[in-house]
C-alpha positions in Angstrom: 3.2 14.2 -22.8 6.0 12.1 -21.4 6.0 11.6 -17.6 8.0 9.6 -15.2 5.7 7.8 -12.6 6.7 8.1 -9.0 4.0 5.8 -7.6 2.0 2.9 -9.0 -1.0 4.0 -11.0 -3.7 1.3 -11.9 -3.9 0.8 -15.7 -1.0 3.0 -16.4 2.3 1.7 -14.8 4.5 1.1 -11.8 7.0 3.6 -10.1 9.9 4.5 -12.4 8.0 3.8 -15.7 8.1 6.5 -18.4 4.6 6.8 -19.9 3.1 8.8 -22.6 -0.3 10.3 -21.6 -2.6 13.0 -22.8 -1.4 16.6 -21.7 -4.5 17.3 -19.7 -4.4 14.0 -17.8 -0.7 14.7 -16.9 -0.9 18.3 -16.3 -4.2 18.4 -14.3 -4.2 15.1 -12.4 -0.9 13.1 -12.2 1.6 15.9 -11.6 -0.4 18.0 -9.1 -1.0 14.8 -7.0 2.7 14.0 -6.9 2.1 10.7 -8.7 4.4 11.7 -11.8 7.1 14.2 -12.7 7.7 15.6 -16.1 10.1 13.7 -18.2 13.4 15.5 -19.0 16.9 14.2 -19.8 17.9 15.2 -16.3 15.0 13.6 -14.7 15.6 10.4 -16.6 18.5 9.9 -14.2 16.0 9.6 -11.4 14.3 6.7 -13.1 17.2 4.4 -12.0 16.8 5.6 -8.3 13.1 5.2 -8.4 13.3 1.8 -9.8 16.0 0.8 -7.3 13.8 1.9 -4.3 10.8 0.0 -5.8 12.8 -3.3 -6.1 14.0 -2.9 -2.6 10.4 -2.5 -1.4 8.8 -5.0 -3.6 8.4 -8.6 -2.9 11.1 -10.7 -4.7 8.9 -13.1 -6.5 5.7 -15.1 -6.5 7.1 -17.9 -4.3 8.3 -15.3 -1.7 4.8 -13.8 -1.8 3.2 -17.2 -1.1 5.5 -17.6 2.0 4.5 -14.2 3.3 0.8 -15.0 2.6 1.0 -18.0 4.7 2.4 -16.1 7.6 -0.2 -13.3 7.3 -3.3 -15.7 7.0 -2.1 -17.7 10.0 -1.8 -14.7 12.3 -4.4 -12.6 14.1 -3.3 -8.9 14.2 -4.2 -6.8 17.2 -4.7 -3.1 16.5 -5.1 -0.8 19.6 -6.9 2.4 19.2 -8.7 5.0 21.2 -12.5 4.3 21.6 -15.4 5.9 23.3 -18.3 4.4 25.1 -20.1 1.6 23.3 -17.0 0.6 21.3 -17.2 3.5 18.8 -13.8 4.8 17.7 -12.6 8.3 17.4 -12.2 8.2 13.6 -11.3 5.2 11.5 -8.5 2.8 11.7 -6.0 3.8 9.1 -3.9 1.5 6.7 -0.7 2.9 8.3 -1.9 1.6 11.7 -2.8 -1.8 10.2 0.7 -1.9 8.5 2.5 -1.2 11.6 0.4 -3.8 13.6 1.1 -6.4 10.9 4.7 -5.8 11.0 4.7 -6.0 14.8 2.7 -9.3 14.8 4.4 -11.1 12.0 7.8 -9.6 11.5 7.0 -9.0 7.8 7.1 -5.4 6.7 4.0 -4.6 4.6 3.7 -1.4 2.5 0.6 0.5 3.5 -0.3 1.1 0.0 -0.9 -2.6 -0.6 -3.5 -2.8 2.1 -7.1 -2.8 0.8 -9.8 -1.9 3.3 -13.3 -2.3 1.7 -15.2 -0.5 4.4 -13.8 2.0 6.8 -13.1 0.3 10.2 -15.0 2.5 12.8 -15.8 -0.2 15.5 -14.1 -2.6 17.8 -14.0 -6.2 17.1 -12.9 -8.5 14.3 -12.5 -7.2 10.7 -10.9 -8.5 7.6 -8.6 -6.7 5.2 -6.7 -7.7 2.1 -3.0 -7.3 1.4 -1.8 -7.4 -2.2 1.6 -9.0 -2.1 2.2 -9.6 -5.8 0.3 -9.2 -8.9 -1.3 -12.8 -8.5 -1.0 -13.2 -4.7 -3.4 -11.4 -2.1 -3.7 -12.4 1.6 -6.8 -12.0 3.7 -5.7 -10.8 7.1 -7.9 -11.0 10.3 -7.7 -7.7 12.3 -8.8 -7.5 15.8 -9.5 -3.9 16.9 -9.1 -3.4 20.6 -9.6 -0.3 22.8 -6.2 1.1 24.0 
């Protein structure tokens, strides 16, 4: 079954790639989750628009990724959230909130899908997250969660 990926899938491909997968995997997993669309001649035209959007979002090259890594690792990012007594949060800090705080603190826009949080952040204080900037470049970012 031929599909066009709309998002990056580990071990399969990036957005805009045309991949050939087993029918069950495509029909039952990729398409219902919105990660892929069925390949047709008409849909093939959307591949160019998906690739253009991906290239605009992506970091230009490894050298540019290293520059962004230096900015991110040198900055301390403050995330303000609602918290109850004892520093316990109402829910967990989301990657969208982290991405917004990183953009505000450093001026570099970071896609929320590139942020890796190993354990859910559910308390105030200092935490570390990883940002995958390029295939070979990841930045460790220090997050300081504060009560709003």
